[in-house]
C-alpha positions in Angstrom: 120.9 55.0 83.4 118.4 53.4 81.2 116.4 55.0 78.2 113.1 55.3 80.7 115.8 57.1 83.1 117.3 59.3 80.4 114.2 60.2 79.4 112.0 61.0 82.7 115.6 63.0 83.6 115.3 65.7 80.8 111.8 65.9 81.4 112.1 66.5 84.7 114.9 68.9 84.2 112.6 70.4 81.1 110.4 71.1 84.4 112.8 73.2 86.6 114.6 75.0 83.6 111.0 75.5 82.3 109.3 77.0 86.4 113.0 78.9 86.7 112.5 80.9 83.8 109.3 81.9 84.0 110.2 83.1 88.0 113.5 84.8 86.9 110.7 86.9 83.7 108.2 87.5 86.5 107.8 91.2 88.0 108.8 91.7 91.3 107.8 94.7 93.3 109.9 95.5 96.9 109.9 93.2 99.3 109.1 95.9 102.0 108.4 99.6 101.4 106.7 101.3 98.9 107.5 103.1 95.9 105.4 106.3 94.3 105.8 106.3 90.6 104.1 109.0 88.7 104.0 110.0 85.3 105.0 114.1 85.6 102.9 117.2 85.5 101.0 118.3 88.2 101.4 116.0 91.0 97.7 116.9 93.7 97.4 116.4 97.5 96.0 113.1 96.8 99.9 111.9 95.3 101.7 114.4 97.7 99.8 113.2 100.6 100.2 109.5 99.6 103.7 109.7 99.9 104.2 111.0 103.0 101.6 109.1 104.8 104.3 106.6 103.4 107.2 108.1 104.9 105.8 108.1 108.4 103.8 111.0 108.1 103.8 114.9 108.4 105.3 114.7 112.2 108.2 111.8 112.0 108.8 112.2 108.1 112.5 112.0 107.1 112.8 113.3 103.4 115.2 113.5 101.0 115.2 114.9 98.0 117.3 114.1 95.2 116.9 117.1 91.8 119.9 115.2 90.0 118.2 114.5 87.4 118.0 117.8 86.6 120.7 120.0 84.7 123.3 122.7 86.5 121.0 125.1 87.1 118.4 123.5 88.8 120.2 120.7 90.6 122.2 123.6 92.6 118.9 124.6 93.4 116.3 124.5 96.3 113.9 122.2 94.4 109.9 122.8 94.9 109.6 119.8 96.5 110.8 121.2 99.6 107.9 123.8 99.6 105.5 121.4 98.6 107.2 119.3 101.6 107.2 122.1 104.0 103.6 122.9 103.4 102.7 119.5 104.5 103.7 119.9 107.6 107.2 117.8 106.4 109.8 119.3 108.7 113.1 116.7 108.0 114.4 117.5 104.8 117.7 117.2 103.0 118.6 117.6 99.6 121.4 115.7 98.2 123.1 116.0 95.2 125.8 115.0 93.0 127.3 113.9 89.3 130.3 111.9 91.2 129.6 108.3 92.1 132.5 108.0 93.7 131.0 110.9 95.8 127.8 109.1 95.9 129.9 105.9 97.3 131.1 108.3 100.0 129.4 107.0 103.8 129.5 110.9 104.2 127.6 111.5 101.4 125.0 108.5 102.5 124.6 109.7 106.1 120.8 111.4 105.6 120.5 108.1 103.7 120.4 106.3 106.2 117.7 107.9 108.4 115.8 108.9 105.9 111.6 107.2 106.1 112.0 108.5 102.3 113.1 109.9 98.8 112.4 111.3 96.0 113.6 111.5 92.8 112.5 115.1 90.3 112.3 114.8 86.6 115.3 116.0 84.3 117.4 113.0 82.3 117.2 110.2 84.3 120.8 108.9 82.3 122.3 111.7 84.9 120.7 109.9 88.1 122.1 106.1 86.7 125.6 108.2 86.0 125.8 109.7 89.2 123.7 106.6 91.9 124.0 103.2 90.0 126.0 100.4 91.7 127.0 103.0 94.5 126.9 103.0 97.8 123.8 106.0 97.7 121.9 103.3 95.8 122.9 100.2 98.4 121.0 102.6 100.9 117.8 103.3 98.2 117.3 99.6 99.2 118.1 99.7 102.4 115.6 102.1 102.7 113.0 100.1 101.4 113.9 96.7 103.9 112.8 98.7 106.2 109.3 100.4 105.3 110.6 103.1 103.4 109.1 105.0 100.3 111.3 106.2 97.0 109.3 108.3 95.0 109.8 109.9 92.0 108.0 111.7 88.7 108.9 111.9 85.2 112.6 111.2 84.9 112.3 110.6 88.6 109.6 107.7 87.5 111.5 106.1 84.7 114.8 105.5 87.1 112.8 103.4 88.7 112.2 100.3 86.8 114.9 98.1 85.4 115.0 99.0 81.9 115.0 102.9 81.3 113.4 104.3 78.0 114.4 107.2 76.9 117.8 107.1 78.3 119.7 108.4 75.5 122.1 110.9 75.9 121.1 113.1 72.6 117.6 113.1 73.2 114.8 111.6 75.0 112.8 110.6 71.7 115.0 107.4 71.1 113.3 105.1 73.3 116.6 102.5 74.1 119.8 104.5 74.1 123.0 104.1 75.6 121.6 104.2 79.0 118.9 101.7 79.8 119.5 100.3 83.3 117.5 101.7 85.9 117.8 101.5 89.9 115.7 98.0 89.7 113.4 98.6 92.9 110.7 97.0 90.5 111.8 94.3 88.0 111.5 93.1 84.7 109.5 97.1 84.4 110.2 99.6 82.1 108.4 103.0 82.9 107.0 105.9 80.5 106.0 109.3 82.2 104.1 112.0 80.2 102.2 109.6 78.2 98.6 111.1 77.0 99.7 114.0 77.7 102.7 114.2 75.1 101.1 111.3 72.7 103.2 108.7 73.5 101.1 106.0 74.4 102.5 103.6 71.3 105.5 104.2 72.0 106.2 101.5 74.2 105.2 98.7 72.0 108.1 97.9 69.8 110.2 98.0 73.4 107.6 95.1 74.7 107.9 93.6 71.4 111.6 93.1 71.7 112.3 92.7 75.4 108.6 90.6 75.5 109.9 89.7 79.4 109.4 93.0 80.6 106.0 94.7 82.2 105.5 98.6 80.0 104.0 100.8 82.4 103.1 104.7 80.4 101.5 106.8 83.2 99.9 109.7 82.3 100.5 113.3 84.0 98.9 114.4 87.1 98.9 110.2 87.9 100.8 107.8 89.6 101.2 104.5 90.4 102.1 102.8 94.5 103.5 99.8 94.3 104.0 97.6 97.5 105.3 94.0 96.8 104.0 92.5 93.5 100.6 94.8 93.3 100.0 98.4 92.2 97.1 100.9 92.8 96.5 104.0 89.9 96.2 107.5 92.0 95.4 110.8 90.6 93.6 112.3 88.1 94.8 110.5 84.7 95.9 107.0 83.7 98.6 104.0 83.6 98.8 102.5 80.4 100.1 98.8 80.3 101.8 97.2 77.9 102.9 93.2 77.7 103.5 91.0 75.0 100.4 88.6 76.1 98.8 92.0 74.9 100.7 93.4 72.4 100.4 89.4 70.3 96.3 89.6 71.0 96.4 93.2 69.6 93.3 94.9 71.4 91.5 91.9 72.9 90.7 93.5 76.5 90.3 91.5 79.4 86.6 92.6 81.2 87.3 95.5 83.4 89.5 97.8 81.8 89.5 100.5 78.9 90.1 99.5 75.4 92.4 102.2 73.2 92.0 101.0 70.0 95.2 99.4 70.3 97.5 96.6 71.9 97.2 97.8 75.1 95.2 98.9 78.0 94.6 101.5 80.6 94.0 101.4 84.4 92.3 104.1 85.6 92.0 106.0 89.7 91.6 103.3 92.1 92.2 100.5 89.9 94.9 97.5 91.2 97.5 95.2 89.2 98.6 92.0 89.9 103.1 92.3 88.8 103.2 89.0 89.2 100.3 87.6 87.7 99.9 90.6 85.0 96.6 90.8 85.5 94.1 93.8 86.8 92.4 92.9 90.6 89.6 95.1 90.4 87.3 96.9 88.0 87.2 100.3 87.0 84.5 101.9 88.8 81.7 102.9 86.2 81.3 106.7 85.6 77.9 108.9 85.8 75.0 107.5 83.8 77.0 104.0 83.3 75.7 101.1 84.9 77.5 99.0 86.7 78.9 95.6 85.3 
């Protein structure tokens, strides 16, 4: 092989490897089905209504509620989400809970998941969900539910567990951003999700996480707010905002593209009705103008 051929081979290898690296670092939502990821707090009818709609509508929905993130006193009680769903007309509701991954790995345990059209993860501490369900038969059935077009949702800790990398997952406390539990259920890849962001003044907490893990997309969802993820797009619904954190944005340090809300920091907010391309990592539409504000 002469020098020219060697150089050509190395150039092609570089292009291919670069392409593979870019592909593997891209964020990808579920191929089928949907995610409803809520930042905690009170959930209005818009969020619950969208979840039930994506589960097939009230008459057809078959919902499994998983309260495992709560402590023992709450996880072993009927979740309040049951009443919320019943008030929306959902009749088929099952509560599924274990702290034992061996139980979560049993066919008898996952039987309700095989016919479910939706799963809802209640809030609490998301490391409890990881310890119970990660890489079990239950985890496999969660993915199977999405593959047949179902919906998986969760709030607070039940939101963070849906991503690939978990922040605030340390068993010693939720103020530790990167702790002893970091692997999520990975329904949305290369994403870390924080919650209660504005309500608890957490809007700057994801910055250092993204600096050390620049392949991740950080999403900071405020209370009473959700993103609805379908394939590679999410839409913001609810009453507040979603912070978006990327390594590029942090490096640019508050140079904001058109249609995004300046925060004075190395991230930006998206509001109700805005959509975001998870693969290209770009905003797809501008936020509607506020009252008495001229359209751009």
